[in-house]
C-alpha positions in Angstrom: -22.9 1.6 2.5 -26.1 3.3 3.9 -26.8 5.2 0.8 -29.8 3.1 0.1 -31.6 4.7 3.1 -34.1 7.4 2.5 -32.7 10.9 2.9 -35.2 11.6 5.7 -33.5 8.9 7.9 -29.9 9.3 6.5 -29.5 13.0 7.0 -30.1 13.1 10.7 -28.0 10.0 11.2 -24.9 11.4 9.3 -25.3 14.8 10.9 -25.4 13.3 14.3 -22.3 11.2 13.6 -20.5 14.3 12.3 -21.5 16.3 15.4 -20.4 13.5 17.8 -17.1 13.3 16.0 -16.3 17.0 16.3 -17.6 17.2 19.8 -15.5 14.2 21.0 -12.2 15.4 19.2 -12.9 19.0 20.0 -13.3 18.2 23.6 -10.1 16.3 23.6 -8.3 19.3 22.2 -9.9 21.5 24.9 -8.7 19.1 27.6 -5.3 18.9 26.4 -5.1 22.7 26.0 -5.3 23.1 29.8 -2.0 21.5 30.8 -0.4 23.3 27.7 -1.5 26.6 29.3 -0.7 25.8 32.8 3.0 24.6 32.1 4.6 27.2 29.9 7.7 25.1 29.0 8.6 25.1 25.2 9.4 21.3 25.0 6.2 20.5 26.9 4.1 22.7 24.7 5.6 21.3 21.6 4.7 17.8 22.8 1.1 18.7 23.6 0.7 20.3 20.3 1.9 17.2 18.5 -0.7 15.2 20.5 -3.4 17.6 19.7 -2.4 17.5 16.1 -3.0 13.7 16.2 -6.5 14.3 17.6 -7.3 16.7 14.7 -6.1 14.1 12.2 -8.2 11.4 13.8 -11.2 13.8 13.5 -10.6 14.3 9.8 -10.2 10.6 9.0 -13.4 9.8 10.8 -15.2 12.6 8.9 -14.3 10.8 5.6 -15.4 7.5 7.0 -18.8 9.0 7.9 -19.1 10.6 4.3 -18.2 7.1 2.8 -20.7 5.5 5.3 -23.6 7.5 3.6 -22.4 8.1 0.1 -20.8 6.3 -2.9 -18.2 8.8 -3.6 -15.6 8.8 -6.5 -12.7 10.9 -5.3 -10.7 12.7 -7.9 -7.7 14.2 -6.2 -4.8 15.5 -8.3 -1.5 17.3 -7.2 -0.6 15.7 -4.0 2.5 13.9 -5.4 5.7 15.7 -4.6 4.2 17.5 -1.5 5.8 16.7 2.0 4.0 16.6 5.2 7.2 18.3 6.7 6.9 21.3 4.3 5.2 24.7 4.6 2.3 25.6 2.3 -0.1 28.4 1.7 -3.3 27.0 0.3 -5.7 29.3 -1.6 -9.0 27.6 -2.4 -12.6 28.5 -3.7 -15.2 28.1 -1.1 -18.5 26.4 -1.8 -19.8 24.7 1.4 -19.0 23.7 4.9 -18.0 20.4 3.4 -14.8 22.2 2.0 -13.2 22.2 5.4 -14.0 18.4 5.9 -12.6 17.6 2.5 -9.4 19.6 2.8 -8.5 18.3 6.2 -9.3 14.8 5.0 -7.2 14.8 1.9 -4.3 16.3 3.8 -4.1 13.0 5.6 -0.4 12.0 5.6 0.5 14.0 2.4 0.3 17.4 3.8 1.1 19.1 7.1 -1.8 19.9 9.3 -4.2 22.7 7.8 -4.5 25.7 10.0 -6.2 29.2 9.5 -5.3 32.8 10.2 -7.7 34.1 12.7 -8.6 37.7 13.6 -6.9 38.7 16.9 -10.4 39.4 18.5 -11.3 35.7 18.4 -8.8 34.9 21.0 -11.3 36.2 23.6 -14.2 34.0 22.4 -14.9 31.5 25.1 -13.6 28.0 24.4 -13.0 28.8 20.6 -10.2 31.1 21.5 -8.4 28.7 23.8 -8.8 25.8 21.4 -7.2 27.7 18.5 -4.6 29.2 20.7 -3.8 25.6 21.9 -3.4 24.5 18.2 -1.0 27.4 17.6 -3.3 28.9 15.0 -1.8 32.4 14.4 -4.0 35.4 15.4 -3.4 38.4 13.2 -3.9 42.1 13.6 -4.7 44.3 10.6 -4.5 48.1 10.8 -6.6 50.1 8.5 -5.3 53.0 6.4 -7.4 55.4 8.5 -5.9 53.9 11.6 -2.3 54.3 10.4 -2.9 57.8 9.5 -3.7 58.7 13.1 -0.9 56.3 14.4 1.8 56.4 12.0 4.3 54.6 14.3 2.1 51.5 14.0 3.0 51.2 10.4 4.4 47.7 9.6 3.5 46.6 13.3 0.7 44.3 12.0 2.9 42.2 9.8 5.6 42.2 12.5 3.1 40.9 15.1 1.7 38.3 12.6 5.3 37.0 12.0 5.8 36.6 15.6 2.5 34.7 15.9 3.7 32.4 13.2 7.1 31.9 15.0 5.4 29.5 17.4 4.9 27.3 14.4 8.4 26.7 13.5 8.4 23.2 15.0 5.1 22.5 13.4 4.9 22.5 9.7 1.5 23.7 8.5 -0.7 24.2 5.6 -2.2 27.8 6.0 -5.7 27.8 4.4 -7.1 31.0 2.8 -10.6 31.0 1.2 -9.7 33.9 -1.0 -13.4 34.8 -1.9 -14.1 35.5 1.7 -17.4 33.7 1.7 -19.1 30.7 0.1 -19.9 31.0 -3.5 -23.7 31.2 -4.4 -25.4 32.3 -7.7 -27.0 35.3 -5.9 -23.7 36.5 -4.4 -22.1 36.2 -7.9 -24.7 38.6 -9.2 -24.6 41.0 -6.3 -20.9 41.3 -6.6 -20.9 41.6 -10.2 -18.4 38.8 -10.5 -16.6 38.5 -14.0 -16.3 34.8 -13.3 -18.9 32.1 -14.0 -18.4 29.9 -11.0 -16.5 32.2 -8.6 -16.6 35.4 -6.6 -14.0 37.9 -7.2 -10.9 37.2 -5.1 -9.9 39.4 -2.3 -6.4 40.1 -2.7 -5.4 41.9 0.6 -5.5 39.0 3.0 -3.5 36.6 1.1 -1.0 39.4 0.1 -0.7 40.2 3.7 -0.1 36.5 4.7 2.6 36.3 2.0 4.3 39.5 3.4 4.3 38.2 6.9 5.6 34.8 6.2 6.2 34.3 2.5 9.8 33.1 2.8 8.7 30.4 5.2 6.3 28.8 2.5 7.7 26.1 0.2 4.9 26.4 -2.1 1.6 28.2 -2.8 -1.0 25.5 -3.3 -3.9 26.7 -5.7 -6.7 24.3 -4.9 -9.8 24.1 -7.0 -12.8 22.3 -5.3 -15.7 20.9 -7.1 -18.8 18.7 -6.4 -20.1 17.9 -9.9 -23.8 17.4 -10.1 -24.5 18.9 -6.7 -24.0 22.6 -7.4 -26.1 24.8 -5.1 -27.1 22.0 -2.8 -23.8 20.5 -1.6 -24.6 20.0 2.0 -28.0 18.5 1.5 -26.7 16.3 -1.2 -23.9 14.8 1.1 -26.3 14.3 4.0 -29.0 12.6 2.0 -26.6 10.2 0.4 -26.4 11.7 -3.0 -22.9 12.8 -3.4 -21.1 10.9 -6.1 -18.1 12.8 -6.9 -15.7 15.1 -5.3 -12.8 16.9 -7.1 -9.8 18.3 -5.6 -7.3 19.8 -8.0 -4.0 21.1 -6.6 -1.5 23.3 -8.4 1.8 23.8 -6.6 3.2 27.3 -7.4 6.7 28.6 -6.6 6.8 31.4 -4.0 8.7 34.1 -5.9 9.2 37.8 -5.5 6.3 38.4 -7.9 4.0 37.5 -5.0 5.9 39.0 -1.8 5.8 42.8 -1.3 4.1 45.8 0.3 0.6 45.4 -0.9 -0.8 48.5 1.1 1.8 50.9 0.3 3.5 49.9 -3.0 1.0 50.8 -5.8 2.9 49.0 -8.6 3.2 45.7 -6.5 -0.5 45.9 -5.6 -1.4 46.1 -9.4 0.8 43.2 -10.2 -0.4 41.0 -7.4 -4.1 41.6 -8.2 -3.2 40.9 -11.9 -1.6 37.6 -10.8 -4.5 36.6 -8.5 -7.1 37.5 -11.2 -5.2 35.3 -13.7 -5.1 32.3 -11.2 -8.9 32.8 -10.7 -9.7 32.9 -14.3 -7.7 29.7 -14.7 -9.7 28.1 -11.8 -13.0 29.4 -13.3 -12.2 27.6 -16.6 -11.6 24.3 -14.7 -14.9 24.6 -12.9 -16.7 25.5 -16.1 -15.5 22.3 -17.6 -16.7 20.3 -14.7 -20.1 21.9 -14.4 -20.8 21.7 -18.1 -19.5 18.2 -18.3 -20.2 16.8 -15.0 -19.7 13.1 -15.9 -16.2 13.8 -17.6 -12.9 13.6 -15.9 -11.1 17.0 -15.5 -8.8 17.3 -18.5 -5.8 19.5 -17.4 -3.5 18.6 -20.3 -4.2 22.0 -22.1 -4.7 24.0 -19.1 -2.1 26.9 -18.5 -0.6 27.4 -15.0 
């Protein structure tokens, strides 16, 4: 609608609207977190979490409206059919930009349960952020290093146990747990520095997602392998969307069964670790092939008819 405006005017306008949106709904979540904190009654806390989830959904829908206000975007979303917003999903996605979070929350809409993240336990002590994430029942996880466990062998398995307990709070709140498996945003420079074998991805970090599956694998209905792409805007995604030049957003979702193949002791079972890394690298190669098709033929539709799963 406003894409005709020059970027020098449109960019600060869209950025201001996005900041106002996150400030307003983030403030609402903070305010609602206080009565939840002060009244430790399970039924009351579940009710307050439901109200806060509505705030997050409102934030995500308004984000999409702001994107559409400044851009003429063709959305190509595949794979949402058959998913249930009352289900449980582990989402593993490639990471390209801050826009990824806006897009993933936006496409969740009424099709998927609310997205959440696993957070390092230390973040709970960060002012405001820690309280807000606690109020949304985002699980804080502890990870013990091999060196630490050698000095404290009685702690073996306690990290998975504590994470499972943290996730128990969510049993009344179906969730989509997001994991950006590369650990950071993809750039061409990072690809070279990490000696990535992939053309459009960084090597996946297997430990985090293996740990998640060990802690709560049986709780997930599916693993959602998500491929994100912004054809024609590679390397300048944020600038492109803020200046009104984003024309296409691709979100491809493959729902995978949660089998014994992906649940095991990654840190102590060498055979399982090798199998899991092989499985994840195979998924990443499949994803890289899709991205290559999109980058090399940005105007074409993503053809999945001959892709393996």
